[in-house]
A tleap script that builds the chain and sets N, CA, C and O, in Angstrom:
source leaprc.protein.ff14SB
mol = sequence {
  NGLN VAL GLN LEU VAL GLU SER GLY GLY GLY
  SER VAL GLN ALA GLY GLY SER LEU THR LEU
  SER CYS ALA ALA SER ALA GLU TYR TYR CYS
  MET THR TRP PHE ARG GLN ALA PRO GLY LYS
  ASP ARG GLU GLY VAL ALA LEU ILE THR ARG
  ASP LEU LYS THR ILE TYR GLY ASP SER LEU
  LYS GLY ARG LEU ALA ILE SER LYS GLU ASN
  ALA LYS LYS ILE LEU LEU GLN MET ASN ARG
  LEU ASN PRO GLU ASP THR ALA MET TYR TYR
  CYS ALA ALA ASP ASN TRP SER PRO CYS THR
  LEU GLY SER ASP PHE GLU THR TRP GLY GLN
  GLY THR GLN VAL THR VAL SER CSER
}
set mol.1.N position { 137.882 52.172 58.306 }
set mol.1.CA position { 137.983 52.597 56.910 }
set mol.1.C position { 136.741 53.397 56.547 }
set mol.1.O position { 135.610 52.970 56.781 }
set mol.2.N position { 136.981 54.562 55.972 }
set mol.2.CA position { 135.862 55.407 55.603 }
set mol.2.C position { 135.149 54.811 54.402 }
set mol.2.O position { 135.780 54.328 53.462 }
set mol.3.N position { 133.828 54.852 54.450 }
set mol.3.CA position { 133.039 54.295 53.360 }
set mol.3.C position { 131.967 55.260 52.916 }
set mol.3.O position { 131.465 56.078 53.687 }
set mol.4.N position { 131.633 55.134 51.641 }
set mol.4.CA position { 130.478 55.813 51.077 }
set mol.4.C position { 129.598 54.743 50.455 }
set mol.4.O position { 130.077 53.926 49.668 }
set mol.5.N position { 128.334 54.738 50.793 }
set mol.5.CA position { 127.416 53.729 50.281 }
set mol.5.C position { 126.264 54.416 49.572 }
set mol.5.O position { 125.494 55.161 50.177 }
set mol.6.N position { 126.161 54.151 48.274 }
set mol.6.CA position { 125.083 54.726 47.480 }
set mol.6.C position { 123.905 53.760 47.428 }
set mol.6.O position { 124.070 52.545 47.532 }
set mol.7.N position { 122.729 54.323 47.266 }
set mol.7.CA position { 121.530 53.512 47.063 }
set mol.7.C position { 120.497 54.343 46.322 }
set mol.7.O position { 120.643 55.556 46.169 }
set mol.8.N position { 119.442 53.662 45.863 }
set mol.8.CA position { 118.343 54.368 45.225 }
set mol.8.C position { 118.306 54.271 43.718 }
set mol.8.O position { 117.346 54.720 43.092 }
set mol.9.N position { 119.339 53.688 43.122 }
set mol.9.CA position { 119.317 53.534 41.679 }
set mol.9.C position { 118.293 52.498 41.254 }
set mol.9.O position { 117.711 51.802 42.086 }
set mol.10.N position { 118.083 52.407 39.961 }
set mol.10.CA position { 117.127 51.440 39.445 }
set mol.10.C position { 116.746 51.768 38.026 }
set mol.10.O position { 117.394 52.574 37.358 }
set mol.11.N position { 115.686 51.133 37.576 }
set mol.11.CA position { 115.181 51.346 36.227 }
set mol.11.C position { 113.921 52.191 36.284 }
set mol.11.O position { 113.059 51.991 37.141 }
set mol.12.N position { 113.827 53.128 35.370 }
set mol.12.CA position { 112.683 54.031 35.336 }
set mol.12.C position { 112.400 54.389 33.879 }
set mol.12.O position { 113.300 54.372 33.040 }
set mol.13.N position { 111.177 54.703 33.597 }
set mol.13.CA position { 110.822 55.131 32.248 }
set mol.13.C position { 111.133 56.610 32.066 }
set mol.13.O position { 111.181 57.379 33.026 }
set mol.14.N position { 111.340 56.983 30.824 }
set mol.14.CA position { 111.608 58.388 30.502 }
set mol.14.C position { 110.512 59.281 31.081 }
set mol.14.O position { 109.324 58.969 31.007 }
set mol.15.N position { 110.938 60.374 31.646 }
set mol.15.CA position { 110.004 61.277 32.301 }
set mol.15.C position { 109.842 61.028 33.778 }
set mol.15.O position { 109.245 61.834 34.491 }
set mol.16.N position { 110.376 59.906 34.246 }
set mol.16.CA position { 110.236 59.543 35.649 }
set mol.16.C position { 111.267 60.207 36.532 }
set mol.16.O position { 112.091 61.000 36.076 }
set mol.17.N position { 111.201 59.864 37.814 }
set mol.17.CA position { 112.078 60.452 38.820 }
set mol.17.C position { 112.731 59.365 39.666 }
set mol.17.O position { 112.202 58.264 39.812 }
set mol.18.N position { 113.871 59.695 40.209 }
set mol.18.CA position { 114.563 58.826 41.156 }
set mol.18.C position { 115.230 59.698 42.211 }
set mol.18.O position { 115.607 60.839 41.945 }
set mol.19.N position { 115.370 59.148 43.406 }
set mol.19.CA position { 116.138 59.809 44.448 }
set mol.19.C position { 117.265 58.876 44.881 }
set mol.19.O position { 117.029 57.771 45.370 }
set mol.20.N position { 118.477 59.343 44.689 }
set mol.20.CA position { 119.656 58.598 45.114 }
set mol.20.C position { 120.084 59.090 46.491 }
set mol.20.O position { 119.870 60.250 46.841 }
set mol.21.N position { 120.680 58.209 47.255 }
set mol.21.CA position { 121.222 58.611 48.547 }
set mol.21.C position { 122.647 58.108 48.689 }
set mol.21.O position { 123.025 57.091 48.108 }
set mol.22.N position { 123.424 58.832 49.469 }
set mol.22.CA position { 124.805 58.466 49.744 }
set mol.22.C position { 125.031 58.635 51.235 }
set mol.22.O position { 124.913 59.736 51.774 }
set mol.23.N position { 125.354 57.538 51.892 }
set mol.23.CA position { 125.610 57.556 53.328 }
set mol.23.C position { 127.095 57.363 53.578 }
set mol.23.O position { 127.702 56.410 53.089 }
set mol.24.N position { 127.670 58.273 54.341 }
set mol.24.CA position { 129.098 58.219 54.654 }
set mol.24.C position { 129.313 57.739 56.081 }
set mol.24.O position { 128.457 57.917 56.948 }
set mol.25.N position { 130.458 57.134 56.310 }
set mol.25.CA position { 130.770 56.668 57.659 }
set mol.25.C position { 131.457 57.758 58.472 }
set mol.25.O position { 131.741 57.575 59.656 }
set mol.26.N position { 131.720 58.890 57.831 }
set mol.26.CA position { 132.320 60.026 58.530 }
set mol.26.C position { 131.764 61.308 57.917 }
set mol.26.O position { 131.167 61.288 56.841 }
set mol.27.N position { 131.967 62.410 58.611 }
set mol.27.CA position { 131.536 63.693 58.053 }
set mol.27.C position { 132.597 64.235 57.105 }
set mol.27.O position { 133.796 64.085 57.341 }
set mol.28.N position { 132.139 64.864 56.033 }
set mol.28.CA position { 133.022 65.495 55.072 }
set mol.28.C position { 132.564 66.923 54.845 }
set mol.28.O position { 131.390 67.248 55.024 }
set mol.29.N position { 133.497 67.766 54.451 }
set mol.29.CA position { 133.120 69.123 54.076 }
set mol.29.C position { 132.355 69.115 52.763 }
set mol.29.O position { 131.390 69.862 52.601 }
set mol.30.N position { 132.779 68.278 51.827 }
set mol.30.CA position { 132.243 68.317 50.468 }
set mol.30.C position { 131.794 66.926 50.032 }
set mol.30.O position { 132.576 65.978 50.084 }
set mol.31.N position { 130.556 66.801 49.609 }
set mol.31.CA position { 130.051 65.529 49.088 }
set mol.31.C position { 129.452 65.775 47.714 }
set mol.31.O position { 128.801 66.792 47.477 }
set mol.32.N position { 129.679 64.838 46.821 }
set mol.32.CA position { 129.438 65.087 45.409 }
set mol.32.C position { 128.864 63.852 44.726 }
set mol.32.O position { 129.095 62.722 45.156 }
set mol.33.N position { 128.118 64.085 43.660 }
set mol.33.CA position { 127.663 63.021 42.774 }
set mol.33.C position { 128.330 63.189 41.413 }
set mol.33.O position { 128.380 64.281 40.847 }
set mol.34.N position { 128.840 62.068 40.911 }
set mol.34.CA position { 129.349 61.983 39.550 }
set mol.34.C position { 128.564 60.890 38.838 }
set mol.34.O position { 127.885 60.082 39.473 }
set mol.35.N position { 128.663 60.875 37.520 }
set mol.35.CA position { 128.094 59.772 36.771 }
set mol.35.C position { 129.012 59.407 35.619 }
set mol.35.O position { 129.783 60.233 35.130 }
set mol.36.N position { 128.916 58.156 35.195 }
set mol.36.CA position { 129.686 57.705 34.052 }
set mol.36.C position { 128.872 56.712 33.258 }
set mol.36.O position { 128.469 55.665 33.766 }
set mol.37.N position { 128.634 57.053 32.003 }
set mol.37.CA position { 127.930 56.165 31.091 }
set mol.37.C position { 128.960 55.354 30.323 }
set mol.37.O position { 130.103 55.789 30.180 }
set mol.38.N position { 128.579 54.182 29.826 }
set mol.38.CA position { 129.511 53.350 29.066 }
set mol.38.C position { 130.115 54.117 27.901 }
set mol.38.O position { 129.397 54.731 27.112 }
set mol.39.N position { 131.434 54.078 27.797 }
set mol.39.CA position { 132.114 54.727 26.695 }
set mol.39.C position { 132.247 56.226 26.810 }
set mol.39.O position { 132.738 56.878 25.888 }
set mol.40.N position { 131.811 56.792 27.945 }
set mol.40.CA position { 131.878 58.242 28.119 }
set mol.40.C position { 132.740 58.588 29.332 }
set mol.40.O position { 132.969 57.761 30.215 }
set mol.41.N position { 133.204 59.827 29.347 }
set mol.41.CA position { 133.976 60.299 30.482 }
set mol.41.C position { 133.074 60.493 31.697 }
set mol.41.O position { 131.870 60.714 31.575 }
set mol.42.N position { 133.687 60.404 32.859 }
set mol.42.CA position { 132.955 60.707 34.080 }
set mol.42.C position { 132.632 62.198 34.131 }
set mol.42.O position { 133.461 63.024 33.750 }
set mol.43.N position { 131.450 62.540 34.592 }
set mol.43.CA position { 131.082 63.946 34.677 }
set mol.43.C position { 130.484 64.266 36.041 }
set mol.43.O position { 129.794 63.445 36.645 }
set mol.44.N position { 130.758 65.457 36.503 }
set mol.44.CA position { 130.215 65.900 37.771 }
set mol.44.C position { 128.752 66.262 37.635 }
set mol.44.O position { 128.359 66.950 36.693 }
set mol.45.N position { 127.951 65.803 38.569 }
set mol.45.CA position { 126.511 66.032 38.522 }
set mol.45.C position { 126.105 67.134 39.494 }
set mol.45.O position { 125.449 68.099 39.104 }
set mol.46.N position { 126.489 66.994 40.741 }
set mol.46.CA position { 126.103 67.981 41.749 }
set mol.46.C position { 126.988 67.831 42.977 }
set mol.46.O position { 127.551 66.768 43.238 }
set mol.47.N position { 127.095 68.922 43.718 }
set mol.47.CA position { 127.965 68.983 44.886 }
set mol.47.C position { 127.261 69.754 45.988 }
set mol.47.O position { 126.515 70.697 45.726 }
set mol.48.N position { 127.506 69.342 47.221 }
set mol.48.CA position { 126.976 70.103 48.359 }
set mol.48.C position { 128.038 70.116 49.453 }
set mol.48.O position { 128.689 69.105 49.715 }
set mol.49.N position { 128.200 71.258 50.077 }
set mol.49.CA position { 129.179 71.397 51.138 }
set mol.49.C position { 128.503 71.344 52.506 }
set mol.49.O position { 127.278 71.375 52.620 }
set mol.50.N position { 129.334 71.265 53.527 }
set mol.50.CA position { 128.819 71.205 54.893 }
set mol.50.C position { 127.965 72.431 55.211 }
set mol.50.O position { 126.988 72.341 55.956 }
set mol.51.N position { 128.343 73.579 54.639 }
set mol.51.CA position { 127.559 74.791 54.886 }
set mol.51.C position { 126.497 75.023 53.820 }
set mol.51.O position { 126.010 76.139 53.643 }
set mol.52.N position { 126.140 73.941 53.105 }
set mol.52.CA position { 124.993 73.893 52.181 }
set mol.52.C position { 125.169 74.703 50.910 }
set mol.52.O position { 124.190 75.078 50.266 }
set mol.53.N position { 126.413 74.975 50.549 }
set mol.53.CA position { 126.658 75.536 49.216 }
set mol.53.C position { 126.465 74.408 48.203 }
set mol.53.O position { 126.913 73.284 48.430 }
set mol.54.N position { 125.799 74.706 47.089 }
set mol.54.CA position { 125.571 73.692 46.060 }
set mol.54.C position { 126.118 74.151 44.711 }
set mol.54.O position { 126.122 75.341 44.394 }
set mol.55.N position { 126.573 73.192 43.936 }
set mol.55.CA position { 127.021 73.427 42.563 }
set mol.55.C position { 126.424 72.317 41.716 }
set mol.55.O position { 126.437 71.152 42.115 }
set mol.56.N position { 125.899 72.673 40.546 }
set mol.56.CA position { 125.311 71.684 39.650 }
set mol.56.C position { 126.062 71.658 38.328 }
set mol.56.O position { 126.491 72.693 37.818 }
set mol.57.N position { 126.211 70.456 37.781 }
set mol.57.CA position { 126.767 70.307 36.458 }
set mol.57.C position { 125.736 70.709 35.415 }
set mol.57.O position { 124.551 70.844 35.718 }
set mol.58.N position { 126.191 70.896 34.203 }
set mol.58.CA position { 125.311 71.422 33.161 }
set mol.58.C position { 124.316 70.392 32.637 }
set mol.58.O position { 123.208 70.755 32.242 }
set mol.59.N position { 124.691 69.112 32.627 }
set mol.59.CA position { 123.879 68.117 31.921 }
set mol.59.C position { 122.519 67.890 32.570 }
set mol.59.O position { 121.547 67.628 31.862 }
set mol.60.N position { 122.422 67.981 33.879 }
set mol.60.CA position { 121.154 67.717 34.560 }
set mol.60.C position { 120.583 68.972 35.208 }
set mol.60.O position { 119.578 68.913 35.916 }
set mol.61.N position { 121.226 70.098 34.962 }
set mol.61.CA position { 120.815 71.328 35.623 }
set mol.61.C position { 119.347 71.622 35.356 }
set mol.61.O position { 118.874 71.514 34.224 }
set mol.62.N position { 118.635 71.993 36.408 }
set mol.62.CA position { 117.219 72.276 36.284 }
set mol.62.C position { 116.346 71.063 36.485 }
set mol.62.O position { 115.126 71.182 36.603 }
set mol.63.N position { 116.959 69.897 36.524 }
set mol.63.CA position { 116.181 68.672 36.675 }
set mol.63.C position { 116.548 67.921 37.933 }
set mol.63.O position { 116.067 66.808 38.148 }
set mol.64.N position { 117.382 68.497 38.764 }
set mol.64.CA position { 117.754 67.773 39.967 }
set mol.64.C position { 117.980 68.711 41.125 }
set mol.64.O position { 118.130 69.922 40.962 }
set mol.65.N position { 118.001 68.108 42.311 }
set mol.65.CA position { 118.254 68.867 43.532 }
set mol.65.C position { 119.075 68.005 44.476 }
set mol.65.O position { 118.727 66.854 44.744 }
set mol.66.N position { 120.161 68.565 44.976 }
set mol.66.CA position { 120.986 67.875 45.949 }
set mol.66.C position { 120.689 68.466 47.319 }
set mol.66.O position { 120.496 69.673 47.461 }
set mol.67.N position { 120.657 67.604 48.317 }
set mol.67.CA position { 120.342 68.075 49.663 }
set mol.67.C position { 121.035 67.187 50.684 }
set mol.67.O position { 121.543 66.113 50.360 }
set mol.68.N position { 121.042 67.661 51.925 }
set mol.68.CA position { 121.623 66.874 53.008 }
set mol.68.C position { 120.500 66.390 53.930 }
set mol.68.O position { 119.712 67.185 54.440 }
set mol.69.N position { 120.445 65.080 54.130 }
set mol.69.CA position { 119.472 64.533 55.077 }
set mol.69.C position { 119.993 64.690 56.500 }
set mol.69.O position { 119.227 64.969 57.422 }
set mol.70.N position { 121.287 64.512 56.671 }
set mol.70.CA position { 121.953 64.766 57.938 }
set mol.70.C position { 123.434 65.006 57.650 }
set mol.70.O position { 123.828 65.120 56.489 }
set mol.71.N position { 124.241 65.083 58.678 }
set mol.71.CA position { 125.644 65.439 58.495 }
set mol.71.C position { 126.414 64.430 57.651 }
set mol.71.O position { 127.451 64.772 57.082 }
set mol.72.N position { 125.924 63.184 57.559 }
set mol.72.CA position { 126.666 62.146 56.844 }
set mol.72.C position { 125.914 61.568 55.658 }
set mol.72.O position { 126.366 60.586 55.071 }
set mol.73.N position { 124.797 62.140 55.295 }
set mol.73.CA position { 123.985 61.560 54.225 }
set mol.73.C position { 123.460 62.641 53.307 }
set mol.73.O position { 122.912 63.651 53.749 }
set mol.74.N position { 123.643 62.405 52.013 }
set mol.74.CA position { 123.118 63.333 51.033 }
set mol.74.C position { 122.124 62.624 50.121 }
set mol.74.O position { 122.148 61.403 49.963 }
set mol.75.N position { 121.260 63.424 49.533 }
set mol.75.CA position { 120.255 62.926 48.604 }
set mol.75.C position { 120.410 63.637 47.268 }
set mol.75.O position { 120.871 64.777 47.205 }
set mol.76.N position { 120.021 62.952 46.210 }
set mol.76.CA position { 119.993 63.559 44.880 }
set mol.76.C position { 118.650 63.222 44.251 }
set mol.76.O position { 118.408 62.088 43.839 }
set mol.77.N position { 117.796 64.210 44.184 }
set mol.77.CA position { 116.487 64.040 43.553 }
set mol.77.C position { 116.634 64.372 42.073 }
set mol.77.O position { 117.032 65.483 41.722 }
set mol.78.N position { 116.314 63.410 41.202 }
set mol.78.CA position { 116.432 63.610 39.759 }
set mol.78.C position { 115.052 63.486 39.121 }
set mol.78.O position { 114.339 62.510 39.353 }
set mol.79.N position { 114.684 64.469 38.324 }
set mol.79.CA position { 113.367 64.523 37.712 }
set mol.79.C position { 113.464 64.552 36.185 }
set mol.79.O position { 114.514 64.853 35.616 }
set mol.80.N position { 112.360 64.237 35.551 }
set mol.80.CA position { 112.270 64.278 34.082 }
set mol.80.C position { 113.472 63.561 33.457 }
set mol.80.O position { 114.143 64.099 32.577 }
set mol.81.N position { 113.723 62.367 33.918 }
set mol.81.CA position { 114.857 61.607 33.419 }
set mol.81.C position { 114.640 61.191 31.974 }
set mol.81.O position { 113.509 60.963 31.547 }
set mol.82.N position { 115.730 61.093 31.226 }
set mol.82.CA position { 115.663 60.630 29.849 }
set mol.82.C position { 116.739 59.569 29.637 }
set mol.82.O position { 117.636 59.430 30.469 }
set mol.83.N position { 116.667 58.818 28.537 }
set mol.83.CA position { 117.620 57.715 28.342 }
set mol.83.C position { 119.083 58.148 28.393 }
set mol.83.O position { 119.953 57.345 28.730 }
set mol.84.N position { 119.364 59.417 28.058 }
set mol.84.CA position { 120.748 59.902 28.115 }
set mol.84.C position { 121.263 60.018 29.553 }
set mol.84.O position { 122.459 60.209 29.772 }
set mol.85.N position { 120.379 59.905 30.510 }
set mol.85.CA position { 120.788 59.932 31.914 }
set mol.85.C position { 121.199 58.556 32.420 }
set mol.85.O position { 121.626 58.426 33.568 }
set mol.86.N position { 121.080 57.541 31.597 }
set mol.86.CA position { 121.495 56.199 31.984 }
set mol.86.C position { 122.995 56.170 32.237 }
set mol.86.O position { 123.785 56.522 31.361 }
set mol.87.N position { 123.383 55.752 33.426 }
set mol.87.CA position { 124.792 55.764 33.824 }
set mol.87.C position { 124.932 55.120 35.194 }
set mol.87.O position { 123.947 54.855 35.882 }
set mol.88.N position { 126.185 54.876 35.571 }
set mol.88.CA position { 126.488 54.538 36.951 }
set mol.88.C position { 126.711 55.852 37.683 }
set mol.88.O position { 127.490 56.695 37.239 }
set mol.89.N position { 126.034 56.018 38.788 }
set mol.89.CA position { 126.142 57.249 39.573 }
set mol.89.C position { 126.974 56.965 40.825 }
set mol.89.O position { 126.687 56.039 41.584 }
set mol.90.N position { 127.999 57.777 41.018 }
set mol.90.CA position { 128.933 57.587 42.115 }
set mol.90.C position { 128.883 58.760 43.086 }
set mol.90.O position { 128.713 59.914 42.690 }
set mol.91.N position { 129.031 58.441 44.339 }
set mol.91.CA position { 129.183 59.451 45.373 }
set mol.91.C position { 130.673 59.588 45.697 }
set mol.91.O position { 131.390 58.591 45.784 }
set mol.92.N position { 131.121 60.808 45.872 }
set mol.92.CA position { 132.507 61.071 46.239 }
set mol.92.C position { 132.536 62.137 47.327 }
set mol.92.O position { 131.638 62.973 47.416 }
set mol.93.N position { 133.563 62.097 48.140 }
set mol.93.CA position { 133.634 63.043 49.253 }
set mol.93.C position { 135.076 63.399 49.573 }
set mol.93.O position { 135.999 62.627 49.314 }
set mol.94.N position { 135.247 64.571 50.136 }
set mol.94.CA position { 136.568 65.006 50.570 }
set mol.94.C position { 136.400 66.213 51.474 }
set mol.94.O position { 135.294 66.710 51.686 }
set mol.95.N position { 137.517 66.667 51.998 }
set mol.95.CA position { 137.483 67.832 52.875 }
set mol.95.C position { 138.155 69.043 52.259 }
set mol.95.O position { 138.538 69.971 52.971 }
set mol.96.N position { 138.303 69.042 50.930 }
set mol.96.CA position { 138.837 70.210 50.258 }
set mol.96.C position { 137.920 71.393 50.482 }
set mol.96.O position { 136.698 71.251 50.441 }
set mol.97.N position { 138.496 72.555 50.716 }
set mol.97.CA position { 137.732 73.787 50.797 }
set mol.97.C position { 138.559 74.917 50.215 }
set mol.97.O position { 139.646 75.206 50.717 }
set mol.98.N position { 138.071 75.560 49.171 }
set mol.98.CA position { 136.788 75.275 48.529 }
set mol.98.C position { 136.850 74.018 47.663 }
set mol.98.O position { 137.940 73.582 47.294 }
set mol.99.N position { 135.727 73.442 47.341 }
set mol.99.CA position { 135.685 72.287 46.453 }
set mol.99.C position { 134.774 72.594 45.273 }
set mol.99.O position { 133.836 73.384 45.377 }
set mol.100.N position { 135.066 71.962 44.171 }
set mol.100.CA position { 134.275 72.122 42.960 }
set mol.100.C position { 134.070 70.757 42.338 }
set mol.100.O position { 134.609 69.764 42.826 }
set mol.101.N position { 133.300 70.697 41.270 }
set mol.101.CA position { 133.098 69.431 40.575 }
set mol.101.C position { 134.387 68.959 39.908 }
set mol.101.O position { 134.477 67.804 39.492 }
set mol.102.N position { 135.373 69.825 39.803 }
set mol.102.CA position { 136.661 69.447 39.253 }
set mol.102.C position { 137.698 69.066 40.283 }
set mol.102.O position { 138.832 68.740 39.934 }
set mol.103.N position { 137.321 69.102 41.556 }
set mol.103.CA position { 138.265 68.750 42.606 }
set mol.103.C position { 138.633 67.273 42.527 }
set mol.103.O position { 137.883 66.463 41.982 }
set mol.104.N position { 139.786 66.937 43.072 }
set mol.104.CA position { 140.284 65.568 43.060 }
set mol.104.C position { 139.828 64.868 44.334 }
set mol.104.O position { 140.505 64.938 45.359 }
set mol.105.N position { 138.693 64.200 44.274 }
set mol.105.CA position { 138.105 63.565 45.445 }
set mol.105.C position { 138.811 62.250 45.755 }
set mol.105.O position { 139.098 61.452 44.863 }
set mol.106.N position { 139.083 62.045 47.041 }
set mol.106.CA position { 139.824 60.856 47.448 }
set mol.106.C position { 138.942 59.664 47.786 }
set mol.106.O position { 139.352 58.520 47.595 }
set mol.107.N position { 137.758 59.911 48.278 }
set mol.107.CA position { 136.896 58.827 48.753 }
set mol.107.C position { 135.718 58.650 47.813 }
set mol.107.O position { 135.018 59.609 47.488 }
set mol.108.N position { 135.506 57.413 47.380 }
set mol.108.CA position { 134.456 57.108 46.401 }
set mol.108.C position { 133.627 55.920 46.872 }
set mol.108.O position { 134.117 55.027 47.563 }
set mol.109.N position { 132.366 55.939 46.478 }
set mol.109.CA position { 131.526 54.783 46.691 }
set mol.109.C position { 131.610 53.817 45.524 }
set mol.109.O position { 132.338 54.052 44.561 }
set mol.110.N position { 130.854 52.720 45.618 }
set mol.110.CA position { 130.871 51.691 44.580 }
set mol.110.C position { 129.937 52.032 43.422 }
set mol.110.O position { 130.048 51.442 42.348 }
set mol.111.N position { 129.040 52.955 43.621 }
set mol.111.CA position { 128.152 53.367 42.551 }
set mol.111.C position { 126.795 52.701 42.623 }
set mol.111.O position { 126.638 51.629 43.207 }
set mol.112.N position { 125.815 53.357 42.018 }
set mol.112.CA position { 124.468 52.795 41.881 }
set mol.112.C position { 124.002 53.053 40.453 }
set mol.112.O position { 124.123 54.165 39.939 }
set mol.113.N position { 123.474 52.024 39.826 }
set mol.113.CA position { 123.109 52.103 38.408 }
set mol.113.C position { 121.744 52.763 38.234 }
set mol.113.O position { 120.782 52.432 38.928 }
set mol.114.N position { 121.685 53.688 37.309 }
set mol.114.CA position { 120.420 54.296 36.903 }
set mol.114.C position { 120.205 53.976 35.431 }
set mol.114.O position { 121.058 54.274 34.595 }
set mol.115.N position { 119.077 53.377 35.118 }
set mol.115.CA position { 118.743 53.026 33.738 }
set mol.115.C position { 117.398 53.634 33.390 }
set mol.115.O position { 116.398 53.389 34.064 }
set mol.116.N position { 117.386 54.431 32.328 }
set mol.116.CA position { 116.164 55.104 31.898 }
set mol.116.C position { 115.777 54.564 30.531 }
set mol.116.O position { 116.564 54.626 29.587 }
set mol.117.N position { 114.579 54.041 30.428 }
set mol.117.CA position { 114.117 53.471 29.171 }
set mol.117.C position { 113.145 54.431 28.487 }
set mol.117.O position { 112.425 55.192 29.134 }
set mol.118.N position { 113.151 54.368 27.168 }
set mol.118.CA position { 112.286 55.272 26.393 }
set mol.118.C position { 110.892 54.693 26.228 }
set mol.118.O position { 110.034 55.318 25.604 }
savepdb mol mol.pdb
quit
């Protein structure tokens, strides 16, 4: 069974940084980060493809960087965090090509909580 395992979440003060990681049990063409805050819709955060194409969502644009550590692991460096960034962050993956933050991803991780205090 294919799995995605997120890690790196935690509590941080406003202005701080966190690096999330997502490790997959298989290679995918497209790996993505989404987030969902309580009472809000899920939103796409960032995407990276096997050939290193990246797409960023508007809410964190300029404050984060997505990268690949290896063929099955991606990182999400988030900087200058603020309380509005508090959410559960999920990793998703698929082999759609092309893929976008609006693609219908089939494989999801369990999520990692990010909490930013003021």
